[in-house]
N, C-alpha and C positions, 0 to 999 in steps of 0.2 A: 663609264657607261651608265646611263640612268635606268630607271625602271622601264622595261619594255612591256608593252601590252602583248600578251600571248593568248591565242585562242586554240581550242581543240579542233581537230579535223573531224570528218564524219565518223571516224573510228575511235575518237576520244584521245588522240595523240597530240602532244605538244612538241614543237620543234624548238630546241634550245639553240640560240644563235652560236655560230662557230666561235666567235671571240670568247664567249662564256665557257664553251666546251674546252677550248684550249687552256683557259685559265683554271677551271675547276675540275676537268676530267669528263669522262664518258658515263660514269655510273653515279646514280643518285638514290637516296632514300626519300620516299614521300612520307611526311609526317603530318598527321591530322591534328590541328589545333582547335580550340573552342570556336574561334572566329575565322578559320580559314585553313589553308594547307601551306606547307613549306617544303622545298626541295633542299636536301642536304647532300653535298658531294660525299661520295664514299671513296676514301683513299685506296689505292691498290694494295698497300701494306699498312693496315691500321695500327699494328703494334709499332712499326717503325715511326709512323707519324706521331703517335703518342710519346714515344721515347724522345724524339727530337724536340718536343715541346715541354718535356718534363724536367723535374729536378734531378740532381745527381743520384739521390736515393732511389728514385723510380728507375733511372737508367740502369742501375746495378741490380735491380730486383729480378728474381726468377719468375717464370709464369705461375708457379705454385704460390709464391708470395703475393703476386699481384691478384690472383684469384681470391686468396684468403682475405686480403685487405679489402677487396671489393665486397665480399660477402659480409665482412664485419661492418663496413660502412652502410650497406643496405639494411642490415639488422638494426643498427643504431638509428637510422632514419625512420624505419618502421616503428620502432619503440617511441620515437618522438611524436609521431602522428596518431598513434593508436590509444594513448593514455586517456 
């Protein structure tokens, strides 16, 4: 399916075509970019979705280990951009 032109109705709503809803789901996050917006599908179980796409190390990690790794990475990235 190519890029469909979508327009808002009088209340600002956009209808997502049935084929796309069946493929990507019913829930989306609206992300504002510098030059536009993007809809990102939200999985029903985000942790399961991440684990399915992840390495064995990630699949075996506990939620505490994942949180700590995420905080460490955020700290590292902040240090890189603040210097």
